[in-house]
N, C-alpha and C positions, 0 to 999 in steps of 0.2 A: 745407150739407155735410146729408144723407138716412140715415136710416135702413134697413136693408135686411134680410130675412128670404128663405133660402138651405132649399130644399123639398129633397132629398136626400142621398144622403151618400154615396153611388153615390163610385166613380172621377173624375165628371167634377165632382161637386159639391167630393170634395177640390179640383179644379183652381180653382172658382168659390172658393172660401173663398180660397186661397190669394193671387191674383191681387187678387182684393177688399181682401183684409187687409190689403196693400200700400196702397192705391188710402185714404189716410188725409187725405190733403186731398178727400175724396166724402164717405164713408164714417164719417161718427160710430160707430157703434154695427151690428153684424151679428148676428143668430144664424139657428143650423143646425138645422135638423130632421127629424126620420128617425121610421120607426118603428120601428128600429134605433139609440136612444139610447149603447149605443155605440160604432158608429161612428163618433155626432157626439164624444164625446169624443177618439176616439180619431186624429181632425181635428184640432181645437181644440186637442189636443196638442203639436200640430205648430207652430201660428201664435203668435210672438208676442207677440201685443196679444189681451185676453180676449175671449172670445165664445162669448154665449150659447148652449147646447143647449138641447133640449127634442125632448121623447117625441112627435111624431103622427102620425095615422091620420088620411094627407090624403081618404081617402076617403068620411070623414066632415066632411060640410060645416060643421056646427055645433064640430068641435072648430079646424076653423081658424081660420072666423069669431072663438074666444074668445082664439085664441093674440091670432090679429090685433090683435084690440082691447086685447091687453093688451100686447100688444110694440110695437104701432102703427108700423109700418110702413110710408116712402112706396115699396119695392117690392120683389115675391115675385119668385123669380127664382127659377124647376120647373126642376129639374134630377130625377126621382124621374120614375115609370113616363108616358109619355102615356098609358094609360086615366083619368089621374087630370088632364085638361088644365082637361073642362068644373070638373069639380065644382073644384079652384084659382078660374077664372075665375069663378062663382059668389058664393064666399066674398070673392075680392078687391071684389066687385060692391057685396055687402051691409057689405063694409066698410070702401072706400074709398079701396082702394090697387092704386098700376096693377102690371100681369101683362107675366111676361118668361119665354120657354120654350125649351126644345130640340130639342124634334120636335113633326108638329100631330096631334093625336086619333085612338087608335084603340081601339074597343070591343074589352073584352075580348073576346067568344066568338065574335068573324070577325077573321081577319088581313088588314084592311084601314085603309086611314087614308086621307084628308080631309079637307080643308082647311078644307069646306060648313059642320062644325058647326059650328068657331069662328068662322068667316067669319058668320053668325049673327049673334054674339052685338053686332057692330059697333053696331049702332044703343044697345046698351046701358049700351056704355059711351062711347058719344063723347055722353049725355043724361043720362050722372053723370059728365064731365069725364074723365074716365078713357081707358088707353094700356095697350095691351096691343102687348105687340108679338112676335108668331110665330114660332118658329123662328131662334134668334139661334145656330143652334152652326158647325160649319165648312158641313157638306153634310146638312142649307138652312143655308143664314144666312151666311158669308165668297161661298160660292156667286151668290150670289143678289148682294153688293155687289161679288166680278169682272162679273158681267154689267149694273149697276148704275154700273156704274167704266168699261166697255166704251164705252159705252154712249153716255153720257156725255163721253167724253176720245176717243175713237178714233175712233167710226164712227155714222153717220147714215140707215146701217138697220142692222140684224144681221139674215141669215139664218138663218143655222144654227149650235148650240151645244152642245158637246160635254161634260158634266161627264165627269171620270174622276177616281177614286180608289183609289189604291196604298195598299197596308198592304204594304211590305220590308219590314215587322218577323217576327224569331221568337221566339215566347217557350219553344221546344225540347222543349216540350211534345204527345203523340201529338197532339191534338184541346183548343181553346179556343178561344172567344170574346171577340175583345176590348171587347167592350161587351154592357150584360145580354142573357144567354145568348137568355132568351126571345127577347126583342124581334131582337135578329138574326138567330135564326132562322125565326123569324115570316116577316119582310122578304125574307130569301134564300130560301124556299121558295115566296113566293108567284109567280103571272103576271107575267112581265118587258111594259113597257109603254109605249110610247113617243109622242112628239107631231110629226104631219107632216102637211103644208098642208091643217089645219079640222081635223084630225082624231086620233082617237087611236089605235092599232092597239097589238091585245099578242100578244106570245109564251108561246112556254111557260117553264117556269123553266128559265132557266141555260142557251135553248138559242142562244142568239147570240152565237158570241163573236167579238173581235178582237184582233188585237198590237199594241203600245205602246210606243216606246222610251223609258223615260220618261229623266228629266233627271238630272243631278248623281253617275253612276253607278247608280243603281239601273238603268239598265240598260232591254231588253225583257219585258215582262209578260203575260201572257192575262187577259186580259180579258171583264166578260161584263156583256150588254144586264138591266139593273133597271128598275123601277119606284120610280121615287122623287120623297118631296113635292117639292122644289124647282120639277120640271117641273111640276107642275101652277097655282102660282101665276110663277113665269116666262112660262111660256105666255102669261096671262090681257097680263102687267106690259111686256110686250118691243111693241111695236108693229110687224107685218111679219113675225112669228117663224117662215117655212117649219116648219123642225124641229129637237128638241128631243130630244135622248137620256142615256142617265144610265149610267152601267159602271164595273163593279168589281171589282177583281184581287184572288181567289183561287189557295191555294195546290190541287197536283190530290189534296196528299193529305188537303188541308180535304174537299176537295167527294168526294171516298172516304165518305169518315167521318160525311160529309151524307147520301148514297145510305143508305147501310145504316141508318143514325136513320132515315131516313125510311120505308128500307125494315121493320122491322119497327115502323113505331108508332110509336114515339118524342114524334116533332113532332108527332105530333096535339093540335085544340088544343079536343076535345071529347071532354067524361070521360068514362072506362070504370071500371064496376065491380071495386074491389076490395078482396078481404079482408074485405068486407061496409060499404063507404064508397068515394065516388065520386072518381078524384083525378084529374086530367088531366096526359096523358102528355110531353108538354111542361114543364110546372110543374112536376113531380119529375124530368125533367132535365137543368132550370135546379140543382136544389137539390145533382148531384153533380157536375154541372160544375165547375174553377175557379173562383173568384171574379175580375171583371178586375179592381180595386182590389188585386190583388192578384201582381197579375200585372208590375208595372212592372220592380220590381229583376231579374227573368227577361229583360224584353223588350229583344235591337238590330235593330239598323237603317233604316229611316226609312220615314216617311208622304210622299205628293205630291198630293196633290190641285189640281187645276183646271179649268178650261174653255180649250177649243177652242175658238176666235171665228170665222168667216165673215163676213162681206155687203160692206157701200163704203161707198165714205168720197169726199169730194172727185169721187162718180162714180170711184172706182176700185173693182176691186176688192182687200179686205184680208182678209188674213186673218194670226193676232193667238192666243197664250197666255198665258197668265196663271196663275201659281201659284204655293202653297207647299210646300217641301219639312221634315221636320219630325222631328227623331233623336228617338229614342222612348228615351235612358239621357239626355242633353241632359236629356230633359220632367223623369225623373225624378230626375236630379239638384233637379231645379227645386221640383217641387214634390209626389214621394214617388206620381208614376206616370208610366204609358207615356204614348206620343206621341197617343193615340186619344184619351181624355180630356182630353190636352191639346188637342186643338184644337178638337175641344169646346168645351170650359170658358172658352178665352179670350175668345170672344168673345163666348158674353153675359156673363163683365163686361165685355166692352167696350159691350155693347149694355145693360145696367144702366149705367155710365156715362157714357152719351150721354144718355141717358132725364133723371136725374136733374139732368144738367147745363141741360138743358132744348135742349142739341142736337136734337135729336132726337124728342122732346114736342109731342105734336098729341092729340087725342081722336080715339079707338075702335080700331078692332084694323090688324093691318096689319104685312104683311110688309117686308125690308130690302129690298129694288132699291124698293119708293117711298116711300125716303127718301132724301136727297143722301146719296152714297158717298163723298166726301171725305173726313170727320172720323175715320169705319172704316176707312178707308184707313193714314189716319196713325197711327191706337194702333193697326193688328196688328205693322207697323215697329215704335211704338215699347212692347207689351207683348207683345215672343215671340214673331209669324206673320209674320216679313218676305216678303213674298211679292215678286217677280220677272216679268217678262212680256216675251216677247219676240216681235218684228212680225217677221215672212216675206217675205223676196224671194218672185218670184215664182218657180211651179212651188216652192221648198221646201218650203212649208209639209205636215205630215204629215194625209195624210186617211185618214179613217175610213171603209171601204165598207158 
């Protein structure tokens, strides 16, 4: 049995608490910590077992170390802000606690995310006898495991991977983001980037567009090329990969609002002077946009996230698609959250379970595709994210130009 500290009480944090609280065979005690203790109490009130709550500013390493030494968890699940990754990793090293997150580090002052900062901790975690599991959400996370599963069971060589993320949900509001608005908008307005034949190619933000016909009644949706963090690790860990891209769908209404906000300067991340004080426009915008954790009851429709993979098996070309479809309303009925938070929080809970059960426990810093995909894939079906796979006949596979 293990003690678990969850840092972050947003939509994803709520899902992680719900799921981990049901794993009574694994987690004996759970503590939820956040700057907003009110959010912690709200989540704890939804759970039918005692959940300890604590106020915590995770930017302050000393505060986190103090809580770790007081509660003595075996593992920290970090689902707060990616700006805090390194602070929490430092605290885990100082207190001797294993670490898991769902998004890689991003500096506050620059819209850039990169695994190098966290990969630089490999030797320190290994020497301390600790494990850090990076990106145990859906994308990154499940998409990484999908690729590892495909390489283990379906391909001798993987040549191309297109990761395709569709949110076909509708919350009925003019403009809202399904996860932290600040992180979402920084990500969407950044330049696109993809891996091809050993090099990285940059594109202007949302300039590359395709249409994909999504399964299970979702249908054709416009999707746009973006840079996403799992490309960085997968391009290193899939031998012989020739091309890897990431695509995400957006409605025209969302894109129109986003363009207007960009044009008037509201997506800026540099401070501006306002009434004698410095404010960051994007952080102000975040404060007036709808809170993503409150969208669950409003949102209808489905998500579909998966990997379209082309390669070779037994000397023959093979086309393969693996995906999950998640229903927003079904997610809300189960854990009081919409599907975007659900698809991120469930894999975090699964990763934590596999770590404390020693099925995935290793010394050092790891991305999910470096570990055995089989127990994770089995757990996805058990804990609410069932996956499906299609092996196409020759000439029938969808192609993304």
